[in-house]
KOLRO-575607 format. One line per field, with one value per atom (N, C-alpha, C, O, CB): atom name; x, y, z. Coordinates in steps of 0.1 Angstrom, whole numbers, plus 5000, padded with zeros to 4 digits. Glycine has a CB too. Layout:
# KOLRO-575607
atome = CA / ...
px = X / ...
py = Y / ...
pz = Z / ...
END
This chain:
# KOLRO-575607
atome = N / CA / C / O / CB / N / CA / C / O / CB / N / CA / C / O / CB / N / CA / C / O / CB / N / CA / C / O / CB / N / CA / C / O / CB / N / CA / C / O / CB / N / CA / C / O / CB / N / CA / C / O / CB / N / CA / C / O / CB / N / CA / C / O / CB / N / CA / C / O / CB / N / CA / C / O / CB / N / CA / C / O / CB / N / CA / C / O / CB / N / CA / C / O / CB / N / CA / C / O / CB / N / CA / C / O / CB / N / CA / C / O / CB / N / CA / C / O / CB / N / CA / C / O / CB / N / CA / C / O / CB / N / CA / C / O / CB / N / CA / C / O / CB / N / CA / C / O / CB / N / CA / C / O / CB / N / CA / C / O / CB / N / CA / C / O / CB / N / CA / C / O / CB / N / CA / C / O / CB / N / CA / C / O / CB / N / CA / C / O / CB / N / CA / C / O / CB / N / CA / C / O / CB / N / CA / C / O / CB / N / CA / C / O / CB / N / CA / C / O / CB / N / CA / C / O / CB / N / CA / C / O / CB / N / CA / C / O / CB / N / CA / C / O / CB / N / CA / C / O / CB / N / CA / C / O / CB / N / CA / C / O / CB / N / CA / C / O / CB / N / CA / C / O / CB / N / CA / C / O / CB / N / CA / C / O / CB / N / CA / C / O / CB / N / CA / C / O / CB / N / CA / C / O / CB / N / CA / C / O / CB / N / CA / C / O / CB / N / CA / C / O / CB / N / CA / C / O / CB / N / CA / C / O / CB / N / CA / C / O / CB / N / CA / C / O / CB / N / CA / C / O / CB / N / CA / C / O / CB / N / CA / C / O / CB / N / CA / C / O / CB / N / CA / C / O / CB / N / CA / C / O / CB / N / CA / C / O / CB / N / CA / C / O / CB / N / CA / C / O / CB / N / CA / C / O / CB / N / CA / C / O / CB / N / CA / C / O / CB / N / CA / C / O / CB / N / CA / C / O / CB / N / CA / C / O / CB / N / CA / C / O / CB / N / CA / C / O / CB / N / CA / C / O / CB / N / CA / C / O / CB / N / CA / C / O / CB / N / CA / C / O / CB / N / CA / C / O / CB / N / CA / C / O / CB / N / CA / C / O / CB / N / CA / C / O / CB / N / CA / C / O / CB / N / CA / C / O / CB / N / CA / C / O / CB / N / CA / C / O / CB / N / CA / C / O / CB / N / CA / C / O / CB / N / CA / C / O / CB / N / CA / C / O / CB / N / CA / C / O / CB / N / CA / C / O / CB / N / CA / C / O / CB / N / CA / C / O / CB / N / CA / C / O / CB / N / CA / C / O / CB / N / CA / C / O / CB / N / CA / C / O / CB / N / CA / C / O / CB / N / CA / C / O / CB / N / CA / C / O / CB / N / CA / C / O / CB / N / CA / C / O / CB / N / CA / C / O / CB / N / CA / C / O / CB / N / CA / C / O / CB / N / CA / C / O / CB / N / CA / C / O / CB / N / CA / C / O / CB / N / CA / C / O / CB / N / CA / C / O / CB / N / CA / C / O / CB / N / CA / C / O / CB / N / CA / C / O / CB / N / CA / C / O / CB / N / CA / C / O / CB / N / CA / C / O / CB / N / CA / C / O / CB / N / CA / C / O / CB / N / CA / C / O / CB / N / CA / C / O / CB / N / CA / C / O / CB / N / CA / C / O / CB / N / CA / C / O / CB / N / CA / C / O / CB / N / CA / C / O / CB / N / CA / C / O / CB / N / CA / C / O / CB / N / CA / C / O / CB / N / CA / C / O / CB / N / CA / C / O / CB / N / CA / C / O / CB / N / CA / C / O / CB / N / CA / C / O / CB / N / CA / C / O / CB / N / CA / C / O / CB / N / CA / C / O / CB / N / CA / C / O / CB / N / CA / C / O / CB / N / CA / C / O / CB / N / CA / C / O / CB / N / CA / C / O / CB / N / CA / C / O / CB / N / CA / C / O / CB / N / CA / C / O / CB / N / CA / C / O / CB / N / CA / C / O / CB / N / CA / C / O / CB / N / CA / C / O / CB / N / CA / C / O / CB / N / CA / C / O / CB / N / CA / C / O / CB / N / CA / C / O / CB / N / CA / C / O / CB / N / CA / C / O / CB / N / CA / C / O / CB / N / CA / C / O / CB / N / CA / C / O / CB / N / CA / C / O / CB / N / CA / C / O / CB / N / CA / C / O / CB
px = 8091 / 8089 / 8084 / 8092 / 8102 / 8070 / 8067 / 8076 / 8079 / 8053 / 8081 / 8088 / 8081 / 8073 / 8101 / 8083 / 8077 / 8074 / 8064 / 8088 / 8084 / 8081 / 8071 / 8070 / 8092 / 8063 / 8049 / 8040 / 8029 / 8046 / 8043 / 8026 / 8024 / 8034 / 8028 / 8012 / 8007 / 7999 / 7995 / 8000 / 7997 / 7982 / 7976 / 7978 / 7978 / 7963 / 7950 / 7944 / 7937 / 7943 / 7946 / 7941 / 7948 / 7942 / 7948 / 7958 / 7966 / 7965 / 7973 / 7986 / 7959 / 7953 / 7941 / 7934 / 7957 / 7938 / 7926 / 7920 / 7908 / 7926 / 7926 / 7918 / 7924 / 7933 / 7915 / 7921 / 7927 / 7927 / 7936 / 7914 / 7919 / 7920 / 7929 / 7929 / 7915 / 7940 / 7951 / 7960 / 7968 / 7946 / 7962 / 7970 / 7980 / 7976 / 7961 / 7994 / 7998 / 8003 / 8003 / 8007 / 8007 / 8013 / 8000 / 7990 / 8011 / 8007 / 7995 / 7989 / 7996 / 8002 / 7975 / 7969 / 7968 / 7971 / 7956 / 7964 / 7959 / 7942 / 7938 / 7971 / 7934 / 7921 / 7916 / 7918 / 7906 / 7912 / 7911 / 7895 / 7892 / 7906 / 7889 / 7880 / 7884 / 7883 / 7871 / 7892 / 7894 / 7913 / 7919 / 7889 / 7920 / 7932 / 7941 / 7939 / 7929 / 7953 / 7957 / 7951 / 7947 / 7973 / 7952 / 7946 / 7958 / 7965 / 7930 / 7959 / 7967 / 7961 / 7951 / 7966 / 7968 / 7958 / 7960 / 7952 / 7966 / 7969 / 7977 / 7962 / 7960 / 7996 / 7954 / 7946 / 7933 / 7922 / 7949 / 7933 / 7917 / 7908 / 7897 / 7916 / 7911 / 7896 / 7896 / 7904 / 7898 / 7882 / 7873 / 7866 / 7856 / 7862 / 7869 / 7863 / 7876 / 7887 / 7855 / 7869 / 7879 / 7873 / 7861 / 7885 / 7882 / 7876 / 7868 / 7858 / 7893 / 7877 / 7877 / 7865 / 7863 / 7889 / 7857 / 7846 / 7846 / 7836 / 7838 / 7857 / 7860 / 7868 / 7870 / 7862 / 7874 / 7883 / 7877 / 7873 / 7892 / 7878 / 7877 / 7862 / 7852 / 7875 / 7859 / 7851 / 7835 / 7823 / 7857 / 7839 / 7825 / 7818 / 7806 / 7826 / 7830 / 7826 / 7816 / 7804 / 7849 / 7828 / 7821 / 7805 / 7796 / 7828 / 7806 / 7792 / 7781 / 7769 / 7794 / 7786 / 7776 / 7772 / 7760 / 7779 / 7780 / 7779 / 7770 / 7758 / 7797 / 7773 / 7766 / 7750 / 7740 / 7774 / 7748 / 7733 / 7728 / 7716 / 7728 / 7735 / 7728 / 7724 / 7717 / 7738 / 7731 / 7723 / 7723 / 7712 / 7711 / 7735 / 7735 / 7725 / 7715 / 7748 / 7725 / 7718 / 7722 / 7733 / 7718 / 7714 / 7715 / 7727 / 7731 / 7704 / 7734 / 7744 / 7743 / 7743 / 7755 / 7743 / 7741 / 7751 / 7762 / 7741 / 7747 / 7760 / 7762 / 7754 / 7759 / 7776 / 7784 / 7785 / 7790 / 7791 / 7779 / 7775 / 7760 / 7756 / 7776 / 7753 / 7746 / 7750 / 7746 / 7738 / 7760 / 7764 / 7770 / 7779 / 7774 / 7771 / 7782 / 7770 / 7758 / 7797 / 7774 / 7765 / 7764 / 7774 / 7770 / 7755 / 7747 / 7746 / 7744 / 7729 / 7748 / 7743 / 7725 / 7717 / 7751 / 7723 / 7707 / 7706 / 7706 / 7702 / 7705 / 7695 / 7685 / 7684 / 7689 / 7675 / 7663 / 7663 / 7654 / 7657 / 7675 / 7676 / 7681 / 7675 / 7690 / 7695 / 7695 / 7684 / 7682 / 7700 / 7675 / 7663 / 7648 / 7638 / 7652 / 7653 / 7642 / 7651 / 7648 / 7640 / 7661 / 7669 / 7687 / 7698 / 7673 / 7684 / 7699 / 7705 / 7717 / 7700 / 7701 / 7706 / 7710 / 7702 / 7696 / 7726 / 7724 / 7718 / 7713 / 7735 / 7715 / 7705 / 7710 / 7716 / 7692 / 7704 / 7710 / 7701 / 7692 / 7710 / 7706 / 7698 / 7683 / 7673 / 7703 / 7680 / 7664 / 7660 / 7648 / 7664 / 7667 / 7661 / 7661 / 7657 / 7651 / 7667 / 7672 / 7683 / 7693 / 7677 / 7681 / 7694 / 7703 / 7701 / 7691 / 7716 / 7727 / 7733 / 7730 / 7743 / 7741 / 7746 / 7763 / 7767 / 7735 / 7769 / 7784 / 7786 / 7783 / 7796 / 7797 / 7803 / 7820 / 7827 / 7795 / 7820 / 7840 / 7844 / 7842 / 7847 / 7853 / 7863 / 7879 / 7883 / 7856 / 7884 / 7899 / 7906 / 7903 / 7903 / 7919 / 7929 / 7943 / 7948 / 7935 / 7948 / 7961 / 7970 / 7965 / 7961 / 7979 / 7992 / 7988 / 7988 / 8009 / 7980 / 7978 / 7986 / 7985 / 7973 / 7996 / 8010 / 8020 / 8029 / 8021 / 8021 / 8032 / 8026 / 8016 / 8037 / 8040 / 8038 / 8028 / 8030 / 8057 / 8015 / 8012 / 8001 / 7994 / 8024 / 7999 / 7990 / 7992 / 7983 / 7975 / 7999 / 7999 / 7988 / 7985 / 8012 / 7984 / 7973 / 7962 / 7965 / 7963 / 7950 / 7944 / 7931 / 7930 / 7950 / 7922 / 7907 / 7898 / 7903 / 7905 / 7886 / 7876 / 7866 / 7865 / 7870 / 7860 / 7846 / 7838 / 7840 / 7847 / 7824 / 7816 / 7808 / 7807 / 7814 / 7794 / 7780 / 7770 / 7768 / 7778 / 7765 / 7757 / 7741 / 7736 / 7766 / 7737 / 7723 / 7715 / 7721 / 7719 / 7705 / 7695 / 7683 / 7676 / 7687 / 7685 / 7673 / 7676 / 7668 / 7665 / 7689 / 7691 / 7687 / 7687 / 7711 / 7685 / 7681 / 7697 / 7707 / 7663 / 7692 / 7702 / 7713 / 7724 / 7699 / 7709 / 7719 / 7729 / 7740 / 7713 / 7717 / 7728 / 7739 / 7750 / 7722 / 7734 / 7744 / 7757 / 7767 / 7737 / 7756 / 7767 / 7778 / 7790 / 7764 / 7772 / 7778 / 7781 / 7785 / 7766 / 7780 / 7784 / 7793 / 7804 / 7776 / 7790 / 7805 / 7813 / 7823 / 7803 / 7810 / 7825 / 7828 / 7840 / 7822 / 7826 / 7833 / 7844 / 7855 / 7812 / 7835 / 7843 / 7856 / 7865 / 7838 / 7856 / 7862 / 7873 / 7884 / 7853 / 7872 / 7882 / 7890 / 7902 / 7876 / 7881 / 7891 / 7902 / 7911 / 7885 / 7892 / 7902 / 7918 / 7927 / 7896 / 7918 / 7923 / 7935 / 7946 / 7916 / 7930 / 7938 / 7945 / 7956 / 7930 / 7940 / 7952 / 7959 / 7968 / 7944 / 7957 / 7960 / 7978 / 7988 / 7945 / 7973 / 7982 / 7995 / 8007 / 7971 / 7985 / 7998 / 8007 / 8018 / 7993 / 7994 / 8005 / 8020 / 8031 / 7996 / 8015 / 8024 / 8035 / 8046 / 8019 / 8036 / 8050 / 8053 / 8062 / 8051 / 8053 / 8064 / 8075 / 8087 / 8060 / 8067 / 8077 / 8084 / 8086 / 8070 / 8093 / 8099 / 8105 / 8104 / 8108 / 8114 / 8125 / 8123 / 8133 / 8136 / 8111 / 8102 / 8095 / 8097 / 8091 / 8085 / 8076 / 8079 / 8085 / 8061 / 8072 / 8075 / 8056 / 8050 / 8085 / 8050 / 8038 / 8033 / 8040 / 8030 / 8021 / 8013 / 8003 / 7996 / 8019 / 7999 / 7987 / 7982 / 7991 / 7986 / 7977 / 7978 / 7961 / 7954 / 7986 / 7956 / 7942 / 7937 / 7928 / 7935 / 7942 / 7941 / 7942 / 7941 / 7954 / 7945 / 7945 / 7931 / 7927 / 7959 / 7926 / 7909 / 7903 / 7896 / 7895 / 7903 / 7895 / 7898 / 7890 / 7898 / 7915 / 7916 / 7914 / 7909 / 7931 / 7916 / 7910 / 7896 / 7892 / 7910 / 7887 / 7873 / 7869 / 7858 / 7865
py = 3734 / 3746 / 3756 / 3760 / 3750 / 3762 / 3772 / 3786 / 3794 / 3777 / 3788 / 3797 / 3810 / 3805 / 3792 / 3823 / 3834 / 3828 / 3829 / 3848 / 3823 / 3818 / 3808 / 3804 / 3811 / 3805 / 3797 / 3804 / 3801 / 3784 / 3818 / 3830 / 3829 / 3829 / 3854 / 3828 / 3834 / 3842 / 3843 / 3826 / 3855 / 3861 / 3857 / 3854 / 3872 / 3853 / 3849 / 3853 / 3845 / 3853 / 3863 / 3874 / 3867 / 3867 / 3891 / 3861 / 3857 / 3840 / 3835 / 3863 / 3833 / 3818 / 3819 / 3824 / 3807 / 3811 / 3808 / 3799 / 3800 / 3806 / 3788 / 3780 / 3774 / 3766 / 3770 / 3776 / 3782 / 3762 / 3760 / 3799 / 3750 / 3739 / 3731 / 3729 / 3738 / 3723 / 3717 / 3724 / 3721 / 3712 / 3737 / 3746 / 3742 / 3737 / 3760 / 3747 / 3745 / 3755 / 3762 / 3736 / 3762 / 3776 / 3782 / 3776 / 3786 / 3794 / 3799 / 3810 / 3815 / 3804 / 3815 / 3824 / 3834 / 3828 / 3818 / 3846 / 3852 / 3856 / 3860 / 3867 / 3852 / 3863 / 3872 / 3868 / 3854 / 3881 / 3890 / 3881 / 3885 / 3911 / 3872 / 3865 / 3859 / 3859 / 3858 / 3849 / 3835 / 3835 / 3829 / 3815 / 3845 / 3841 / 3834 / 3836 / 3830 / 3823 / 3817 / 3803 / 3796 / 3816 / 3802 / 3784 / 3782 / 3790 / 3784 / 3769 / 3761 / 3757 / 3752 / 3749 / 3759 / 3754 / 3740 / 3733 / 3758 / 3735 / 3720 / 3710 / 3698 / 3717 / 3716 / 3708 / 3715 / 3709 / 3710 / 3726 / 3728 / 3718 / 3723 / 3743 / 3708 / 3701 / 3689 / 3682 / 3692 / 3692 / 3681 / 3671 / 3667 / 3689 / 3667 / 3656 / 3648 / 3653 / 3661 / 3632 / 3623 / 3613 / 3611 / 3619 / 3605 / 3593 / 3580 / 3573 / 3585 / 3581 / 3571 / 3577 / 3589 / 3569 / 3567 / 3570 / 3576 / 3581 / 3559 / 3574 / 3577 / 3586 / 3588 / 3568 / 3593 / 3605 / 3619 / 3623 / 3603 / 3626 / 3640 / 3647 / 3639 / 3635 / 3659 / 3664 / 3664 / 3663 / 3681 / 3665 / 3662 / 3648 / 3644 / 3666 / 3642 / 3623 / 3627 / 3628 / 3606 / 3626 / 3627 / 3632 / 3626 / 3635 / 3640 / 3646 / 3642 / 3642 / 3663 / 3637 / 3626 / 3617 / 3614 / 3621 / 3611 / 3596 / 3603 / 3600 / 3589 / 3610 / 3612 / 3615 / 3611 / 3623 / 3624 / 3625 / 3611 / 3608 / 3638 / 3603 / 3588 / 3578 / 3568 / 3579 / 3582 / 3575 / 3560 / 3555 / 3578 / 3552 / 3536 / 3526 / 3532 / 3530 / 3516 / 3508 / 3504 / 3504 / 3498 / 3501 / 3501 / 3494 / 3487 / 3497 / 3496 / 3486 / 3475 / 3476 / 3492 / 3465 / 3452 / 3452 / 3457 / 3439 / 3444 / 3443 / 3430 / 3421 / 3447 / 3431 / 3421 / 3404 / 3395 / 3425 / 3408 / 3396 / 3389 / 3380 / 3398 / 3392 / 3384 / 3379 / 3368 / 3389 / 3384 / 3373 / 3362 / 3359 / 3377 / 3354 / 3351 / 3339 / 3341 / 3364 / 3328 / 3319 / 3329 / 3335 / 3303 / 3330 / 3339 / 3327 / 3315 / 3345 / 3337 / 3334 / 3335 / 3327 / 3347 / 3346 / 3350 / 3355 / 3365 / 3369 / 3342 / 3346 / 3353 / 3360 / 3336 / 3351 / 3356 / 3370 / 3376 / 3350 / 3377 / 3392 / 3399 / 3408 / 3394 / 3391 / 3392 / 3395 / 3404 / 3382 / 3379 / 3383 / 3398 / 3402 / 3363 / 3398 / 3412 / 3427 / 3437 / 3412 / 3423 / 3442 / 3433 / 3431 / 3455 / 3431 / 3430 / 3440 / 3438 / 3424 / 3452 / 3464 / 3477 / 3481 / 3468 / 3481 / 3487 / 3498 / 3501 / 3490 / 3506 / 3513 / 3524 / 3522 / 3502 / 3534 / 3547 / 3546 / 3537 / 3563 / 3561 / 3552 / 3560 / 3553 / 3560 / 3568 / 3571 / 3558 / 3556 / 3583 / 3549 / 3539 / 3539 / 3530 / 3538 / 3552 / 3553 / 3543 / 3538 / 3566 / 3543 / 3532 / 3542 / 3554 / 3519 / 3536 / 3548 / 3537 / 3525 / 3554 / 3547 / 3534 / 3543 / 3553 / 3533 / 3532 / 3537 / 3541 / 3538 / 3527 / 3553 / 3560 / 3565 / 3569 / 3570 / 3564 / 3564 / 3570 / 3571 / 3556 / 3580 / 3586 / 3591 / 3595 / 3598 / 3591 / 3588 / 3603 / 3608 / 3569 / 3605 / 3612 / 3604 / 3597 / 3628 / 3604 / 3600 / 3605 / 3613 / 3584 / 3601 / 3605 / 3595 / 3584 / 3607 / 3598 / 3592 / 3589 / 3580 / 3597 / 3596 / 3594 / 3585 / 3580 / 3613 / 3580 / 3579 / 3560 / 3554 / 3590 / 3556 / 3538 / 3540 / 3548 / 3525 / 3530 / 3522 / 3531 / 3528 / 3518 / 3544 / 3553 / 3561 / 3568 / 3544 / 3559 / 3562 / 3571 / 3581 / 3567 / 3570 / 3581 / 3578 / 3567 / 3579 / 3585 / 3583 / 3587 / 3595 / 3595 / 3576 / 3576 / 3574 / 3574 / 3557 / 3572 / 3572 / 3565 / 3563 / 3585 / 3560 / 3551 / 3552 / 3549 / 3536 / 3559 / 3564 / 3558 / 3552 / 3576 / 3558 / 3553 / 3564 / 3567 / 3537 / 3569 / 3584 / 3578 / 3571 / 3600 / 3586 / 3587 / 3584 / 3587 / 3603 / 3579 / 3580 / 3591 / 3592 / 3563 / 3599 / 3611 / 3621 / 3628 / 3609 / 3622 / 3638 / 3651 / 3650 / 3640 / 3663 / 3668 / 3680 / 3682 / 3679 / 3686 / 3691 / 3698 / 3696 / 3696 / 3708 / 3711 / 3706 / 3709 / 3716 / 3695 / 3685 / 3678 / 3677 / 3677 / 3670 / 3668 / 3677 / 3673 / 3672 / 3689 / 3692 / 3696 / 3697 / 3703 / 3698 / 3701 / 3682 / 3682 / 3713 / 3671 / 3663 / 3659 / 3655 / 3657 / 3661 / 3663 / 3670 / 3665 / 3673 / 3683 / 3693 / 3685 / 3681 / 3710 / 3681 / 3676 / 3658 / 3654 / 3669 / 3653 / 3644 / 3645 / 3637 / 3640 / 3654 / 3662 / 3668 / 3667 / 3671 / 3675 / 3680 / 3673 / 3675 / 3689 / 3663 / 3654 / 3640 / 3634 / 3651 / 3639 / 3635 / 3640 / 3632 / 3636 / 3656 / 3662 / 3667 / 3672 / 3668 / 3665 / 3668 / 3653 / 3653 / 3672 / 3644 / 3632 / 3629 / 3621 / 3618 / 3632 / 3629 / 3641 / 3637 / 3632 / 3653 / 3662 / 3655 / 3654 / 3681 / 3654 / 3651 / 3638 / 3634 / 3650 / 3632 / 3620 / 3625 / 3621 / 3612 / 3634 / 3638 / 3642 / 3637 / 3653 / 3647 / 3654 / 3641 / 3645 / 3668 / 3629 / 3619 / 3618 / 3617 / 3609 / 3620 / 3623 / 3632 / 3636 / 3625 / 3640 / 3653 / 3654 / 3663 / 3659 / 3643 / 3646 / 3643 / 3644 / 3640 / 3640 / 3643 / 3654 / 3662 / 3634 / 3657 / 3671 / 3678 / 3676 / 3669 / 3691 / 3700 / 3701 / 3711 / 3724 / 3691 / 3694 / 3688 / 3679 / 3690 / 3693 / 3691 / 3698 / 3703 / 3691 / 3701 / 3707 / 3718 / 3724 / 3706 / 3724 / 3739 / 3739 / 3730 / 3744 / 3750 / 3746 / 3757 / 3754 / 3748 / 3767 / 3778 / 3769 / 3775 / 3790 / 3750 / 3748 / 3739 / 3734 / 3739 / 3738 / 3729 / 3736 / 3729 / 3727 / 3752 / 3758 / 3748 / 3740 / 3774 / 3749 / 3748 / 3729 / 3726 / 3756 / 3723 / 3707 / 3708 / 3701 / 3699 / 3717 / 3712 / 3713 / 3708 / 3715
pz = 1517 / 1523 / 1513 / 1504 / 1528 / 1514 / 1502 / 1500 / 1510 / 1505 / 1487 / 1488 / 1479 / 1471 / 1486 / 1478 / 1474 / 1457 / 1450 / 1476 / 1456 / 1439 / 1436 / 1424 / 1434 / 1446 / 1443 / 1445 / 1443 / 1450 / 1451 / 1449 / 1433 / 1425 / 1455 / 1429 / 1417 / 1422 / 1433 / 1408 / 1405 / 1406 / 1400 / 1388 / 1403 / 1411 / 1408 / 1395 / 1390 / 1417 / 1390 / 1377 / 1365 / 1354 / 1379 / 1368 / 1352 / 1353 / 1346 / 1350 / 1360 / 1358 / 1360 / 1368 / 1368 / 1344 / 1340 / 1346 / 1349 / 1329 / 1348 / 1354 / 1367 / 1364 / 1346 / 1379 / 1391 / 1396 / 1404 / 1401 / 1392 / 1391 / 1388 / 1376 / 1387 / 1394 / 1386 / 1382 / 1372 / 1375 / 1389 / 1388 / 1404 / 1414 / 1387 / 1401 / 1416 / 1423 / 1413 / 1418 / 1432 / 1433 / 1447 / 1452 / 1415 / 1449 / 1462 / 1455 / 1446 / 1480 / 1459 / 1455 / 1471 / 1481 / 1448 / 1470 / 1481 / 1475 / 1464 / 1486 / 1490 / 1485 / 1497 / 1508 / 1479 / 1494 / 1507 / 1519 / 1530 / 1500 / 1513 / 1524 / 1530 / 1542 / 1522 / 1521 / 1530 / 1533 / 1542 / 1518 / 1525 / 1531 / 1518 / 1507 / 1544 / 1523 / 1509 / 1508 / 1517 / 1507 / 1498 / 1488 / 1482 / 1476 / 1473 / 1483 / 1480 / 1462 / 1460 / 1492 / 1455 / 1438 / 1440 / 1434 / 1420 / 1446 / 1443 / 1448 / 1443 / 1455 / 1459 / 1468 / 1461 / 1462 / 1486 / 1455 / 1452 / 1442 / 1438 / 1446 / 1437 / 1430 / 1443 / 1450 / 1408 / 1440 / 1453 / 1448 / 1454 / 1464 / 1437 / 1427 / 1424 / 1424 / 1413 / 1422 / 1419 / 1414 / 1415 / 1428 / 1408 / 1399 / 1412 / 1411 / 1389 / 1424 / 1432 / 1439 / 1440 / 1440 / 1445 / 1451 / 1466 / 1471 / 1450 / 1470 / 1482 / 1487 / 1499 / 1487 / 1475 / 1475 / 1473 / 1462 / 1465 / 1481 / 1472 / 1478 / 1478 / 1452 / 1483 / 1494 / 1484 / 1488 / 1502 / 1469 / 1462 / 1461 / 1458 / 1449 / 1465 / 1463 / 1482 / 1485 / 1464 / 1488 / 1500 / 1503 / 1509 / 1507 / 1498 / 1502 / 1490 / 1493 / 1502 / 1479 / 1472 / 1476 / 1474 / 1463 / 1483 / 1493 / 1504 / 1503 / 1501 / 1512 / 1523 / 1519 / 1525 / 1531 / 1505 / 1504 / 1498 / 1500 / 1494 / 1492 / 1486 / 1497 / 1496 / 1476 / 1509 / 1519 / 1520 / 1519 / 1518 / 1523 / 1518 / 1525 / 1529 / 1521 / 1527 / 1533 / 1547 / 1551 / 1525 / 1555 / 1566 / 1568 / 1560 / 1571 / 1583 / 1586 / 1597 / 1609 / 1588 / 1590 / 1598 / 1609 / 1607 / 1590 / 1621 / 1629 / 1627 / 1624 / 1645 / 1628 / 1627 / 1630 / 1624 / 1631 / 1644 / 1650 / 1647 / 1655 / 1664 / 1637 / 1626 / 1618 / 1615 / 1620 / 1613 / 1602 / 1608 / 1600 / 1592 / 1618 / 1621 / 1631 / 1629 / 1627 / 1642 / 1647 / 1661 / 1665 / 1647 / 1665 / 1675 / 1692 / 1693 / 1665 / 1700 / 1715 / 1718 / 1724 / 1726 / 1710 / 1711 / 1690 / 1683 / 1727 / 1689 / 1673 / 1669 / 1659 / 1667 / 1680 / 1680 / 1680 / 1675 / 1690 / 1686 / 1688 / 1670 / 1663 / 1703 / 1667 / 1652 / 1643 / 1635 / 1648 / 1648 / 1635 / 1640 / 1635 / 1633 / 1646 / 1652 / 1647 / 1640 / 1675 / 1652 / 1651 / 1644 / 1650 / 1679 / 1629 / 1623 / 1621 / 1616 / 1612 / 1623 / 1620 / 1634 / 1642 / 1610 / 1632 / 1645 / 1644 / 1633 / 1650 / 1656 / 1657 / 1671 / 1681 / 1659 / 1665 / 1676 / 1686 / 1687 / 1671 / 1697 / 1712 / 1704 / 1707 / 1736 / 1697 / 1691 / 1685 / 1686 / 1678 / 1680 / 1671 / 1658 / 1652 / 1672 / 1651 / 1638 / 1633 / 1639 / 1637 / 1622 / 1617 / 1613 / 1613 / 1602 / 1608 / 1602 / 1587 / 1585 / 1619 / 1579 / 1568 / 1569 / 1573 / 1547 / 1562 / 1564 / 1552 / 1540 / 1569 / 1559 / 1551 / 1552 / 1561 / 1552 / 1545 / 1539 / 1534 / 1522 / 1531 / 1541 / 1531 / 1535 / 1545 / 1526 / 1525 / 1528 / 1518 / 1508 / 1520 / 1528 / 1517 / 1513 / 1522 / 1524 / 1500 / 1503 / 1490 / 1483 / 1506 / 1489 / 1480 / 1475 / 1481 / 1484 / 1459 / 1446 / 1439 / 1431 / 1438 / 1441 / 1428 / 1435 / 1428 / 1424 / 1449 / 1453 / 1454 / 1453 / 1469 / 1456 / 1456 / 1468 / 1477 / 1460 / 1468 / 1479 / 1485 / 1495 / 1488 / 1476 / 1479 / 1498 / 1502 / 1475 / 1503 / 1517 / 1523 / 1516 / 1519 / 1532 / 1532 / 1545 / 1550 / 1515 / 1552 / 1567 / 1555 / 1546 / 1584 / 1564 / 1556 / 1574 / 1585 / 1540 / 1571 / 1582 / 1578 / 1566 / 1585 / 1584 / 1584 / 1594 / 1605 / 1584 / 1588 / 1597 / 1596 / 1585 / 1598 / 1608 / 1606 / 1613 / 1625 / 1612 / 1600 / 1601 / 1595 / 1586 / 1589 / 1605 / 1611 / 1598 / 1587 / 1619 / 1596 / 1583 / 1589 / 1599 / 1576 / 1574 / 1580 / 1584 / 1590 / 1589 / 1583 / 1590 / 1578 / 1566 / 1595 / 1586 / 1572 / 1567 / 1573 / 1575 / 1553 / 1548 / 1553 / 1549 / 1540 / 1563 / 1573 / 1583 / 1586 / 1578 / 1588 / 1595 / 1590 / 1595 / 1600 / 1577 / 1565 / 1566 / 1572 / 1550 / 1561 / 1558 / 1574 / 1574 / 1547 / 1581 / 1593 / 1596 / 1607 / 1605 / 1593 / 1595 / 1586 / 1590 / 1597 / 1574 / 1559 / 1565 / 1569 / 1542 / 1568 / 1575 / 1583 / 1580 / 1584 / 1592 / 1607 / 1599 / 1602 / 1624 / 1591 / 1586 / 1579 / 1582 / 1580 / 1570 / 1562 / 1568 / 1563 / 1559 / 1578 / 1586 / 1596 / 1599 / 1593 / 1603 / 1607 / 1601 / 1606 / 1615 / 1588 / 1579 / 1574 / 1573 / 1570 / 1570 / 1566 / 1576 / 1572 / 1560 / 1590 / 1601 / 1600 / 1594 / 1617 / 1604 / 1604 / 1590 / 1591 / 1609 / 1580 / 1570 / 1566 / 1561 / 1561 / 1572 / 1569 / 1587 / 1587 / 1568 / 1596 / 1604 / 1600 / 1603 / 1619 / 1592 / 1584 / 1575 / 1574 / 1571 / 1572 / 1559 / 1569 / 1565 / 1547 / 1579 / 1585 / 1589 / 1597 / 1600 / 1590 / 1589 / 1582 / 1584 / 1586 / 1570 / 1554 / 1551 / 1540 / 1542 / 1567 / 1561 / 1551 / 1543 / 1568 / 1551 / 1538 / 1525 / 1518 / 1539 / 1522 / 1508 / 1506 / 1497 / 1506 / 1518 / 1517 / 1528 / 1539 / 1517 / 1523 / 1538 / 1542 / 1545 / 1534 / 1541 / 1543 / 1555 / 1559 / 1533 / 1563 / 1573 / 1576 / 1566 / 1581 / 1586 / 1593 / 1592 / 1598 / 1604 / 1590 / 1588 / 1589 / 1585 / 1572 / 1596 / 1596 / 1584 / 1577 / 1613 / 1584 / 1569 / 1557 / 1546 / 1566 / 1558 / 1543 / 1540 / 1529 / 1538 / 1554 / 1550 / 1541 / 1532 / 1563 / 1539 / 1528 / 1516 / 1510 / 1524 / 1513 / 1501 / 1500 / 1489 / 1497 / 1504 / 1505 / 1501 / 1492 / 1520 / 1509 / 1504 / 1495 / 1493 / 1508
END
């Protein structure tokens, strides 16, 4: 559980990233410094990597049936990739949050097929939705470890995680 001693003066913290504690801001309220780093060396972890992978737009996702022997092989030859109702293709986007320092790195992740060719505004909306969904699932997952951590989902934490 967070205690009063965890509250730090934001003016006294030189580099907010990598520190622990809570600061209060007039614009967004409480920010947990322990969650404030959006970057990670692992490509599926961190908001910065989620955005980078989203902008990169990987190759079209192929139908899994086409990799196997099919009862309609001619259909796979013509249309081997998944298509959205409007005919456009999509790419696979994976995002994960976990306890990197715990054994076996328990966590939650989502794998999504995102449409190719979205506008930058649409991409921001999709990335935020993915981020919020995985964050919600991860924070609720942490509640199972109530003897080890007092963490759990709180909507105000979303900003710290971004």
